[in-house]
PDB file of N, CA, C, O and CB in Angstrom:
ATOM      1  N   MET A   1       0.854  -1.178   0.000  1.00  0.00           N
ATOM      2  CA  MET A   1       0.000   0.000   0.000  1.00  0.00           C
ATOM      3  C   MET A   1       0.898   1.238   0.000  1.00  0.00           C
ATOM      4  O   MET A   1       1.843   1.341   0.782  1.00  0.00           O
ATOM      5  CB  MET A   1      -0.971   0.000   1.233  1.00  0.00           C
ATOM      6  N   SER A   2       0.585   2.155  -0.879  1.00  0.00           N
ATOM      7  CA  SER A   2       1.413   3.355  -0.993  1.00  0.00           C
ATOM      8  C   SER A   2       1.174   4.281   0.202  1.00  0.00           C
ATOM      9  O   SER A   2       0.199   4.139   0.939  1.00  0.00           O
ATOM     10  CB  SER A   2       1.115   4.097  -2.319  1.00  0.00           C
ATOM     11  N   ALA A   3       2.070   5.206   0.364  1.00  0.00           N
ATOM     12  CA  ALA A   3       1.969   6.144   1.486  1.00  0.00           C
ATOM     13  C   ALA A   3       0.711   6.996   1.357  1.00  0.00           C
ATOM     14  O   ALA A   3       0.060   7.317   2.352  1.00  0.00           O
ATOM     15  CB  ALA A   3       3.219   7.046   1.556  1.00  0.00           C
ATOM     16  N   HIS A   4       0.381   7.356   0.127  1.00  0.00           N
ATOM     17  CA  HIS A   4      -0.824   8.179  -0.081  1.00  0.00           C
ATOM     18  C   HIS A   4      -2.084   7.398   0.264  1.00  0.00           C
ATOM     19  O   HIS A   4      -2.976   7.934   0.921  1.00  0.00           O
ATOM     20  CB  HIS A   4      -0.897   8.674  -1.540  1.00  0.00           C
ATOM     21  N   ALA A   5      -2.174   6.162  -0.157  1.00  0.00           N
ATOM     22  CA  ALA A   5      -3.346   5.332   0.145  1.00  0.00           C
ATOM     23  C   ALA A   5      -3.460   5.100   1.654  1.00  0.00           C
ATOM     24  O   ALA A   5      -4.564   5.081   2.198  1.00  0.00           O
ATOM     25  CB  ALA A   5      -3.260   3.976  -0.601  1.00  0.00           C
ATOM     26  N   LEU A   6      -2.342   4.928   2.315  1.00  0.00           N
ATOM     27  CA  LEU A   6      -2.346   4.756   3.761  1.00  0.00           C
ATOM     28  C   LEU A   6      -2.851   6.031   4.455  1.00  0.00           C
ATOM     29  O   LEU A   6      -3.630   5.965   5.406  1.00  0.00           O
ATOM     30  CB  LEU A   6      -0.930   4.392   4.262  1.00  0.00           C
ATOM     31  N   TYR A   7      -2.400   7.174   3.970  1.00  0.00           N
ATOM     32  CA  TYR A   7      -2.840   8.462   4.527  1.00  0.00           C
ATOM     33  C   TYR A   7      -4.346   8.647   4.350  1.00  0.00           C
ATOM     34  O   TYR A   7      -5.039   9.043   5.287  1.00  0.00           O
ATOM     35  CB  TYR A   7      -2.083   9.628   3.857  1.00  0.00           C
ATOM     36  N   VAL A   8      -4.853   8.362   3.154  1.00  0.00           N
ATOM     37  CA  VAL A   8      -6.278   8.527   2.866  1.00  0.00           C
ATOM     38  C   VAL A   8      -7.100   7.557   3.715  1.00  0.00           C
ATOM     39  O   VAL A   8      -8.127   7.942   4.273  1.00  0.00           O
ATOM     40  CB  VAL A   8      -6.562   8.304   1.358  1.00  0.00           C
ATOM     41  N   THR A   9      -6.661   6.321   3.816  1.00  0.00           N
ATOM     42  CA  THR A   9      -7.367   5.327   4.627  1.00  0.00           C
ATOM     43  C   THR A   9      -7.400   5.744   6.091  1.00  0.00           C
ATOM     44  O   THR A   9      -8.435   5.626   6.747  1.00  0.00           O
ATOM     45  CB  THR A   9      -6.705   3.950   4.487  1.00  0.00           C
ATOM     46  N   ALA A  10      -6.287   6.227   6.601  1.00  0.00           N
ATOM     47  CA  ALA A  10      -6.233   6.678   7.987  1.00  0.00           C
ATOM     48  C   ALA A  10      -7.151   7.879   8.211  1.00  0.00           C
ATOM     49  O   ALA A  10      -7.818   7.967   9.242  1.00  0.00           O
ATOM     50  CB  ALA A  10      -4.795   7.032   8.374  1.00  0.00           C
ATOM     51  N   ALA A  11      -7.186   8.798   7.255  1.00  0.00           N
ATOM     52  CA  ALA A  11      -8.045   9.974   7.383  1.00  0.00           C
ATOM     53  C   ALA A  11      -9.519   9.568   7.427  1.00  0.00           C
ATOM     54  O   ALA A  11     -10.286  10.079   8.243  1.00  0.00           O
ATOM     55  CB  ALA A  11      -7.797  10.949   6.219  1.00  0.00           C
ATOM     56  N   TYR A  12      -9.906   8.651   6.546  1.00  0.00           N
ATOM     57  CA  TYR A  12     -11.295   8.176   6.548  1.00  0.00           C
ATOM     58  C   TYR A  12     -11.615   7.428   7.843  1.00  0.00           C
ATOM     59  O   TYR A  12     -12.705   7.590   8.390  1.00  0.00           O
ATOM     60  CB  TYR A  12     -11.554   7.263   5.332  1.00  0.00           C
ATOM     61  N   ALA A  13     -10.697   6.623   8.335  1.00  0.00           N
ATOM     62  CA  ALA A  13     -10.917   5.868   9.569  1.00  0.00           C
ATOM     63  C   ALA A  13     -11.078   6.812  10.765  1.00  0.00           C
ATOM     64  O   ALA A  13     -11.968   6.620  11.594  1.00  0.00           O
ATOM     65  CB  ALA A  13      -9.750   4.890   9.815  1.00  0.00           C
ATOM     66  N   ILE A  14     -10.234   7.809  10.850  1.00  0.00           N
ATOM     67  CA  ILE A  14     -10.337   8.772  11.951  1.00  0.00           C
ATOM     68  C   ILE A  14     -11.651   9.540  11.868  1.00  0.00           C
ATOM     69  O   ILE A  14     -12.306   9.769  12.884  1.00  0.00           O
ATOM     70  CB  ILE A  14      -9.145   9.752  11.931  1.00  0.00           C
ATOM     71  N   THR A  15     -12.033   9.935  10.664  1.00  0.00           N
ATOM     72  CA  THR A  15     -13.295  10.650  10.480  1.00  0.00           C
ATOM     73  C   THR A  15     -14.473   9.778  10.894  1.00  0.00           C
ATOM     74  O   THR A  15     -15.392  10.256  11.560  1.00  0.00           O
ATOM     75  CB  THR A  15     -13.454  11.096   9.018  1.00  0.00           C
ATOM     76  N   ALA A  16     -14.457   8.509  10.511  1.00  0.00           N
ATOM     77  CA  ALA A  16     -15.532   7.592  10.875  1.00  0.00           C
ATOM     78  C   ALA A  16     -15.612   7.422  12.394  1.00  0.00           C
ATOM     79  O   ALA A  16     -16.706   7.382  12.957  1.00  0.00           O
ATOM     80  CB  ALA A  16     -15.323   6.228  10.196  1.00  0.00           C
ATOM     81  N   LEU A  17     -14.472   7.324  13.048  1.00  0.00           N
ATOM     82  CA  LEU A  17     -14.450   7.197  14.510  1.00  0.00           C
ATOM     83  C   LEU A  17     -15.000   8.445  15.190  1.00  0.00           C
ATOM     84  O   LEU A  17     -15.764   8.344  16.150  1.00  0.00           O
ATOM     85  CB  LEU A  17     -13.027   6.927  14.999  1.00  0.00           C
ATOM     86  N   VAL A  18     -14.621   9.610  14.703  1.00  0.00           N
ATOM     87  CA  VAL A  18     -15.102  10.860  15.287  1.00  0.00           C
ATOM     88  C   VAL A  18     -16.606  10.984  15.105  1.00  0.00           C
ATOM     89  O   VAL A  18     -17.316  11.350  16.042  1.00  0.00           O
ATOM     90  CB  VAL A  18     -14.387  12.065  14.657  1.00  0.00           C
ATOM     91  N   LEU A  19     -17.098  10.684  13.910  1.00  0.00           N
ATOM     92  CA  LEU A  19     -18.541  10.753  13.666  1.00  0.00           C
ATOM     93  C   LEU A  19     -19.305   9.753  14.512  1.00  0.00           C
ATOM     94  O   LEU A  19     -20.364  10.081  15.047  1.00  0.00           O
ATOM     95  CB  LEU A  19     -18.839  10.513  12.198  1.00  0.00           C
ATOM     96  N   ALA A  20     -18.791   8.542  14.644  1.00  0.00           N
ATOM     97  CA  ALA A  20     -19.439   7.542  15.493  1.00  0.00           C
ATOM     98  C   ALA A  20     -19.466   8.010  16.951  1.00  0.00           C
ATOM     99  O   ALA A  20     -20.460   7.815  17.651  1.00  0.00           O
ATOM    100  CB  ALA A  20     -18.710   6.184  15.379  1.00  0.00           C
ATOM    101  N   GLY A  21     -18.378   8.622  17.402  1.00  0.00           N
ATOM    102  CA  GLY A  21     -18.340   9.153  18.768  1.00  0.00           C
ATOM    103  C   GLY A  21     -19.349  10.261  18.979  1.00  0.00           C
ATOM    104  O   GLY A  21     -20.014  10.306  20.013  1.00  0.00           O
ATOM    105  N   LEU A  22     -19.472  11.163  18.005  1.00  0.00           N
ATOM    106  CA  LEU A  22     -20.441  12.247  18.120  1.00  0.00           C
ATOM    107  C   LEU A  22     -21.873  11.725  18.119  1.00  0.00           C
ATOM    108  O   LEU A  22     -22.708  12.197  18.890  1.00  0.00           O
ATOM    109  CB  LEU A  22     -20.252  13.240  16.988  1.00  0.00           C
ATOM    110  N   ILE A  23     -22.157  10.757  17.259  1.00  0.00           N
ATOM    111  CA  ILE A  23     -23.498  10.171  17.225  1.00  0.00           C
ATOM    112  C   ILE A  23     -23.806   9.475  18.539  1.00  0.00           C
ATOM    113  O   ILE A  23     -24.912   9.606  19.064  1.00  0.00           O
ATOM    114  CB  ILE A  23     -23.630   9.182  16.057  1.00  0.00           C
ATOM    115  N   GLY A  24     -22.850   8.740  19.075  1.00  0.00           N
ATOM    116  CA  GLY A  24     -23.036   8.090  20.377  1.00  0.00           C
ATOM    117  C   GLY A  24     -23.279   9.100  21.480  1.00  0.00           C
ATOM    118  O   GLY A  24     -24.152   8.899  22.325  1.00  0.00           O
ATOM    119  N   TRP A  25     -22.523  10.177  21.483  1.00  0.00           N
ATOM    120  CA  TRP A  25     -22.681  11.216  22.490  1.00  0.00           C
ATOM    121  C   TRP A  25     -24.073  11.850  22.401  1.00  0.00           C
ATOM    122  O   TRP A  25     -24.718  12.086  23.422  1.00  0.00           O
ATOM    123  CB  TRP A  25     -21.591  12.290  22.325  1.00  0.00           C
ATOM    124  N   ILE A  26     -24.526  12.120  21.189  1.00  0.00           N
ATOM    125  CA  ILE A  26     -25.849  12.723  20.991  1.00  0.00           C
ATOM    126  C   ILE A  26     -26.939  11.782  21.491  1.00  0.00           C
ATOM    127  O   ILE A  26     -27.880  12.221  22.151  1.00  0.00           O
ATOM    128  CB  ILE A  26     -26.079  13.062  19.499  1.00  0.00           C
ATOM    129  N   LEU A  27     -26.820  10.491  21.181  1.00  0.00           N
ATOM    130  CA  LEU A  27     -27.840   9.538  21.615  1.00  0.00           C
ATOM    131  C   LEU A  27     -27.870   9.399  23.144  1.00  0.00           C
ATOM    132  O   LEU A  27     -28.943   9.323  23.743  1.00  0.00           O
ATOM    133  CB  LEU A  27     -27.589   8.170  20.969  1.00  0.00           C
ATOM    134  N   LEU A  28     -26.707   9.367  23.758  1.00  0.00           N
ATOM    135  CA  LEU A  28     -26.660   9.289  25.220  1.00  0.00           C
ATOM    136  C   LEU A  28     -27.237  10.550  25.856  1.00  0.00           C
ATOM    137  O   LEU A  28     -27.958  10.473  26.850  1.00  0.00           O
ATOM    138  CB  LEU A  28     -25.217   9.072  25.697  1.00  0.00           C
ATOM    139  N   ASP A  29     -26.922  11.708  25.284  1.00  0.00           N
ATOM    140  CA  ASP A  29     -27.449  12.961  25.802  1.00  0.00           C
ATOM    141  C   ASP A  29     -28.964  13.033  25.635  1.00  0.00           C
ATOM    142  O   ASP A  29     -29.668  13.542  26.508  1.00  0.00           O
ATOM    143  CB  ASP A  29     -26.785  14.143  25.101  1.00  0.00           C
ATOM    144  N   GLN A  30     -29.460  12.523  24.515  1.00  0.00           N
ATOM    145  CA  GLN A  30     -30.903  12.500  24.291  1.00  0.00           C
ATOM    146  C   GLN A  30     -31.597  11.655  25.357  1.00  0.00           C
ATOM    147  O   GLN A  30     -32.628  12.060  25.894  1.00  0.00           O
ATOM    148  CB  GLN A  30     -31.222  11.956  22.885  1.00  0.00           C
ATOM    149  N   ARG A  31     -31.050  10.506  25.661  1.00  0.00           N
ATOM    150  CA  ARG A  31     -31.636   9.650  26.697  1.00  0.00           C
ATOM    151  C   ARG A  31     -31.641  10.363  28.047  1.00  0.00           C
ATOM    152  O   ARG A  31     -32.617  10.277  28.792  1.00  0.00           O
ATOM    153  CB  ARG A  31     -30.862   8.320  26.801  1.00  0.00           C
ATOM    154  N   ALA A  32     -30.561  11.062  28.361  1.00  0.00           N
ATOM    155  CA  ALA A  32     -30.478  11.778  29.632  1.00  0.00           C
ATOM    156  C   ALA A  32     -31.515  12.899  29.699  1.00  0.00           C
ATOM    157  O   ALA A  32     -32.167  13.077  30.727  1.00  0.00           O
ATOM    158  CB  ALA A  32     -29.068  12.349  29.832  1.00  0.00           C
ATOM    159  N   ARG A  33     -31.672  13.658  28.607  1.00  0.00           N
ATOM    160  CA  ARG A  33     -32.665  14.744  28.598  1.00  0.00           C
ATOM    161  C   ARG A  33     -34.085  14.201  28.713  1.00  0.00           C
ATOM    162  O   ARG A  33     -34.914  14.790  29.408  1.00  0.00           O
ATOM    163  CB  ARG A  33     -32.532  15.580  27.319  1.00  0.00           C
ATOM    164  N   LYS A  34     -34.380  13.082  28.040  1.00  0.00           N
ATOM    165  CA  LYS A  34     -35.709  12.478  28.145  1.00  0.00           C
ATOM    166  C   LYS A  34     -35.976  12.010  29.571  1.00  0.00           C
ATOM    167  O   LYS A  34     -37.089  12.151  30.078  1.00  0.00           O
ATOM    168  CB  LYS A  34     -35.847  11.299  27.166  1.00  0.00           C
ATOM    169  N   ARG A  35     -34.961  11.459  30.209  1.00  0.00           N
ATOM    170  CA  ARG A  35     -35.098  11.006  31.594  1.00  0.00           C
ATOM    171  C   ARG A  35     -35.346  12.201  32.515  1.00  0.00           C
ATOM    172  O   ARG A  35     -36.183  12.125  33.415  1.00  0.00           O
ATOM    173  CB  ARG A  35     -33.834  10.230  32.043  1.00  0.00           C
ATOM    174  N   GLU A  36     -34.626  13.298  32.298  1.00  0.00           N
ATOM    175  CA  GLU A  36     -34.833  14.500  33.102  1.00  0.00           C
ATOM    176  C   GLU A  36     -36.231  15.064  32.903  1.00  0.00           C
ATOM    177  O   GLU A  36     -36.869  15.483  33.869  1.00  0.00           O
ATOM    178  CB  GLU A  36     -33.792  15.557  32.756  1.00  0.00           C
ATOM    179  N   LEU A  37     -36.716  15.082  31.666  1.00  0.00           N
ATOM    180  CA  LEU A  37     -38.066  15.566  31.404  1.00  0.00           C
ATOM    181  C   LEU A  37     -39.106  14.693  32.084  1.00  0.00           C
ATOM    182  O   LEU A  37     -40.078  15.203  32.641  1.00  0.00           O
ATOM    183  CB  LEU A  37     -38.329  15.619  29.908  1.00  0.00           C
ATOM    184  N   ALA A  38     -38.911  13.381  32.043  1.00  0.00           N
ATOM    185  CA  ALA A  38     -39.849  12.469  32.694  1.00  0.00           C
ATOM    186  C   ALA A  38     -39.870  12.705  34.204  1.00  0.00           C
ATOM    187  O   ALA A  38     -40.935  12.669  34.821  1.00  0.00           O
ATOM    188  CB  ALA A  38     -39.478  11.005  32.387  1.00  0.00           C
ATOM    189  N   GLU A  39     -38.708  12.944  34.799  1.00  0.00           N
ATOM    190  CA  GLU A  39     -38.642  13.213  36.239  1.00  0.00           C
ATOM    191  C   GLU A  39     -39.349  14.522  36.577  1.00  0.00           C
ATOM    192  O   GLU A  39     -40.077  14.596  37.567  1.00  0.00           O
ATOM    193  CB  GLU A  39     -37.178  13.264  36.713  1.00  0.00           C
ATOM    194  N   LEU A  40     -39.141  15.542  35.770  1.00  0.00           N
ATOM    195  CA  LEU A  40     -39.795  16.825  36.013  1.00  0.00           C
ATOM    196  C   LEU A  40     -41.307  16.707  35.867  1.00  0.00           C
ATOM    197  O   LEU A  40     -42.051  17.249  36.684  1.00  0.00           O
ATOM    198  CB  LEU A  40     -39.255  17.887  35.056  1.00  0.00           C
ATOM    199  N   GLU A  41     -41.766  16.010  34.840  1.00  0.00           N
ATOM    200  CA  GLU A  41     -43.201  15.845  34.644  1.00  0.00           C
ATOM    201  C   GLU A  41     -43.812  15.012  35.762  1.00  0.00           C
ATOM    202  O   GLU A  41     -44.942  15.268  36.177  1.00  0.00           O
ATOM    203  CB  GLU A  41     -43.483  15.197  33.289  1.00  0.00           C
ATOM    204  N   ALA A  42     -43.074  14.013  36.256  1.00  0.00           N
ATOM    205  CA  ALA A  42     -43.564  13.209  37.376  1.00  0.00           C
ATOM    206  C   ALA A  42     -43.660  14.049  38.652  1.00  0.00           C
ATOM    207  O   ALA A  42     -44.494  13.775  39.516  1.00  0.00           O
ATOM    208  CB  ALA A  42     -42.646  11.997  37.607  1.00  0.00           C
ATOM    209  N   ALA A  43     -42.812  15.063  38.768  1.00  0.00           N
ATOM    210  CA  ALA A  43     -42.834  15.934  39.940  1.00  0.00           C
ATOM    211  C   ALA A  43     -43.905  17.016  39.814  1.00  0.00           C
ATOM    212  O   ALA A  43     -44.106  17.796  40.745  1.00  0.00           O
ATOM    213  CB  ALA A  43     -41.464  16.577  40.145  1.00  0.00           C
ATOM    214  N   GLY A  44     -44.595  17.071  38.673  1.00  0.00           N
ATOM    215  CA  GLY A  44     -45.672  18.027  38.506  1.00  0.00           C
ATOM    216  C   GLY A  44     -45.298  19.279  37.745  1.00  0.00           C
ATOM    217  O   GLY A  44     -46.131  20.170  37.583  1.00  0.00           O
ATOM    218  N   VAL A  45     -44.086  19.367  37.282  1.00  0.00           N
ATOM    219  CA  VAL A  45     -43.668  20.534  36.510  1.00  0.00           C
ATOM    220  C   VAL A  45     -44.237  20.377  35.102  1.00  0.00           C
ATOM    221  O   VAL A  45     -44.084  19.332  34.469  1.00  0.00           O
ATOM    222  CB  VAL A  45     -42.095  20.682  36.484  1.00  0.00           C
ATOM    223  N   LYS A  46     -44.886  21.420  34.630  1.00  0.00           N
ATOM    224  CA  LYS A  46     -45.498  21.376  33.299  1.00  0.00           C
ATOM    225  C   LYS A  46     -44.689  22.212  32.317  1.00  0.00           C
ATOM    226  O   LYS A  46     -43.971  23.132  32.709  1.00  0.00           O
ATOM    227  CB  LYS A  46     -46.956  21.877  33.350  1.00  0.00           C
ATOM    228  N   ARG A  47     -44.813  21.883  31.051  1.00  0.00           N
ATOM    229  CA  ARG A  47     -44.158  22.649  29.998  1.00  0.00           C
ATOM    230  C   ARG A  47     -45.015  23.861  29.651  1.00  0.00           C
ATOM    231  O   ARG A  47     -46.243  23.796  29.704  1.00  0.00           O
ATOM    232  CB  ARG A  47     -43.911  21.771  28.743  1.00  0.00           C
ATOM    233  N   ARG A  48     -44.377  24.946  29.302  1.00  0.00           N
ATOM    234  CA  ARG A  48     -45.119  26.136  28.890  1.00  0.00           C
ATOM    235  C   ARG A  48     -45.948  25.863  27.645  1.00  0.00           C
ATOM    236  O   ARG A  48     -47.026  26.435  27.485  1.00  0.00           O
ATOM    237  CB  ARG A  48     -44.164  27.297  28.635  1.00  0.00           C
ATOM    238  N   SER A  49     -45.468  25.008  26.774  1.00  0.00           N
ATOM    239  CA  SER A  49     -46.186  24.719  25.536  1.00  0.00           C
ATOM    240  C   SER A  49     -47.435  23.877  25.782  1.00  0.00           C
ATOM    241  O   SER A  49     -48.290  23.782  24.901  1.00  0.00           O
ATOM    242  CB  SER A  49     -45.270  24.007  24.558  1.00  0.00           C
ATOM    243  N   ASP A  50     -47.559  23.260  26.965  1.00  0.00           N
ATOM    244  CA  ASP A  50     -48.726  22.437  27.281  1.00  0.00           C
ATOM    245  C   ASP A  50     -49.873  23.240  27.886  1.00  0.00           C
ATOM    246  O   ASP A  50     -50.945  22.689  28.132  1.00  0.00           O
ATOM    247  CB  ASP A  50     -48.330  21.334  28.230  1.00  0.00           C
ATOM    248  N   ARG A  51     -49.668  24.512  28.126  1.00  0.00           N
ATOM    249  CA  ARG A  51     -50.715  25.320  28.734  1.00  0.00           C
ATOM    250  C   ARG A  51     -51.868  25.476  27.757  1.00  0.00           C
ATOM    251  O   ARG A  51     -51.661  25.706  26.566  1.00  0.00           O
ATOM    252  CB  ARG A  51     -50.170  26.698  29.160  1.00  0.00           C
ATOM    253  N   THR A  52     -53.068  25.351  28.265  1.00  0.00           N
ATOM    254  CA  THR A  52     -54.245  25.545  27.434  1.00  0.00           C
ATOM    255  C   THR A  52     -54.937  26.832  27.828  1.00  0.00           C
ATOM    256  O   THR A  52     -54.856  27.268  28.976  1.00  0.00           O
ATOM    257  CB  THR A  52     -55.207  24.354  27.553  1.00  0.00           C
ATOM    258  N   GLY A  53     -55.607  27.427  26.881  1.00  0.00           N
ATOM    259  CA  GLY A  53     -56.369  28.646  27.172  1.00  0.00           C
ATOM    260  C   GLY A  53     -55.568  29.916  27.171  1.00  0.00           C
ATOM    261  O   GLY A  53     -56.094  30.966  27.540  1.00  0.00           O
ATOM    262  N   THR A  54     -54.342  29.868  26.781  1.00  0.00           N
ATOM    263  CA  THR A  54     -53.544  31.104  26.727  1.00  0.00           C
ATOM    264  C   THR A  54     -53.522  31.596  25.297  1.00  0.00           C
ATOM    265  O   THR A  54     -53.421  30.817  24.349  1.00  0.00           O
ATOM    266  CB  THR A  54     -52.088  30.876  27.257  1.00  0.00           C
ATOM    267  N   ALA A  55     -53.617  32.882  25.168  1.00  0.00           N
ATOM    268  CA  ALA A  55     -53.609  33.485  23.828  1.00  0.00           C
ATOM    269  C   ALA A  55     -52.176  33.656  23.363  1.00  0.00           C
ATOM    270  O   ALA A  55     -51.298  34.065  24.124  1.00  0.00           O
ATOM    271  CB  ALA A  55     -54.349  34.852  23.821  1.00  0.00           C
ATOM    272  N   LYS A  56     -51.965  33.340  22.122  1.00  0.00           N
ATOM    273  CA  LYS A  56     -50.630  33.533  21.544  1.00  0.00           C
ATOM    274  C   LYS A  56     -50.599  34.873  20.835  1.00  0.00           C
ATOM    275  O   LYS A  56     -51.520  35.201  20.088  1.00  0.00           O
ATOM    276  CB  LYS A  56     -50.261  32.377  20.561  1.00  0.00           C
ATOM    277  N   PRO A  57     -49.558  35.645  21.059  1.00  0.00           N
ATOM    278  CA  PRO A  57     -49.475  36.979  20.414  1.00  0.00           C
ATOM    279  C   PRO A  57     -49.281  36.882  18.921  1.00  0.00           C
ATOM    280  O   PRO A  57     -49.194  37.905  18.242  1.00  0.00           O
ATOM    281  CB  PRO A  57     -48.337  37.791  21.011  1.00  0.00           C
TER     282      PRO A  57
END
């Protein structure tokens, strides 16, 4: 394998690893935020968007 092909392969591999890490981080963060929202809703905290009867400007 030539030096150029090795460089290109390594660049693609590093990029794939970084993207996989970012996707994993986003999915874990999403689960954490959903869990926090569920805890808040269980404690009786309501979302502003769930209010009924309020006029929107």
